[in-house]
N, C-alpha and C positions, 0 to 999 in steps of 0.2 A: 407377342403373344393373347392370346383370342380366348384362352381362357385367364381366371383369376387363379394367383398357385397360394398357396398357403403358409405364410413363413410361424411359424411361433418359435418366440426365445423362452428356452427355459433357465431361469435363473436363479440361483441360489443366494439369497438375502436381498433385503429391500433395498428403493433406492432411497435414501433420506434427504440428498443434497434439493434442493428446490431449483438449484438450474440446471441440474442433469434430468431430473422428472417432465422441465419446460424441454430440454433437447430431445428425450426420448421422443415425448408426445407431438415436436415439430415435425421429427422423420417418420415417426407413423403417420400422420396427417400425410404427409410429401408422399409416402408410398401407394397412398390410397388408391392412384387409378393403378398402378401394378398388381395388389397381392392385396390380402387379408391378410393384415397383421396383429398376431396377439401375442401378450407377454405372461406370463407364468412364473409366479413368484413364490418361492419356496423358502420356505423357513431355515434361517440355519443356526448351525450348532455351535453355541458361545463356544468358542478357543480360550484357556488359560492362557496368558504369558509363555508358563514353565510347561505349556503341554511336551512330552515328550514321545519318540517317533511312536512308540505304543497307540497315544492316546490321539494322536494326529492321525492314524491310520484309520483309528477307529471313526473318529468325526466324519472323516472322508466315505469309507462304508455306507453310515444313516444317510450322509446327503445324498449319495449315488442312489440309496434305495428309496430315496423320493422323487428322485429323478426316473428312475426306471418306472417307478409306478407311472407318470405322467407319459411317456411315449405312446404314441399312436401306434397300434400295429398296422404297416403297409408305410409312415412314412420314413421320410430317410434324415437321419441323424447326422448335424456336423458337430463334435466337439470342438469346443475351445481348447486348447493342448500347446504348452510352447514346445514340443519335441514335435507337434504336427507340419504339414507342409506349409511354407510360404509361397504366397501367391501374390502377383502385382493386383492393380484394381481390371483392367482388362481381362486375366487371368481369373481371377473369382467370376466376372460375368460369364466367361465359357463356359467355367461349370458352372454356375446356376441357370446357364441358358440349355445345358446337355442336359442337366436332368428333368429339366421342363420337355424338354424333346425326347427323353427318353417314357416320358409318363408317369414323371417324378410328379404328384400335385399337391405334396404337402413336407415343406421341409422344415425340421428341429434344428436352431443352432444352440447349445448346452455350454452356458457360463458356469464353472463352479465357483464355490466358495473359497474364501480366503487362503485357504490349504489347497487348494485344485480338484480334481475328477478323482476317483477312487478307479482302478483297476479295471471292476464290472463296468462304470460306466464309458471310458474307454474301448474295453472289449467290444460292447454296444454299439458306437459308436460305426457307421458306415465310413465314416471321413477326419481326419484331424487336421483344423485347419491352426496355423500360430502368426496371432500378428507379428510378433517380436523375438529375438531373444529376451530383449528386457520383460521385466514383472511390468505388470499396468492395474491396480485395483482393479474390482471387478466391478466396480459399476461404473467405471471409467468405461470399460471393454465394451458395455451393452450399449453406448453413445456410438465410440467406433467402427460397430458392429451395425448398428443401423444406417449410419453413413456410408456404409461401403455397399449393404444394400441396395441402398438406394440410387447409388452411383453405379451397381453392376444395372439395375431395370433399367437408369438412361440411357447406359453403353448401349444391351443390346437393343435398345428400340431407337436408337439412333438419334438420340437428342443431347442438344448438347449440357455442358455442364460444368460449372465455372470451376476453373481450379483454386 
């Protein structure tokens, strides 16, 4: 790819664990030759342990409003959602590559908070991606996602990647 694509991770909540921030920093450094990567951390809502469905929905809506405010016009948004499509690493690389071929220069990856994403965010997303039917901590998904983005660029550039 002759131009540098921009990748934004829009994340609800802050990374607190040092080992996770170190992994995120390492992948952002590795992605440097391939794309401009930035992380937009948005505040999460405090969720009471005994939150009922209505309270949980209200929290997702408030977090979703913050997400929708930072999505740049003209960018392509991929929401990480358990009900999304599951792709192999080569299929994910092909998806990212085809977006570039089709003139998309800015991709947002949206990672919700502990309760997931609001309907409004899921409806706004251009694509929904699932890593698994399993539930993972949203902080850990950030590392998984960056690793897969890095792997995608290695695949697209026909470069080896240690398995």
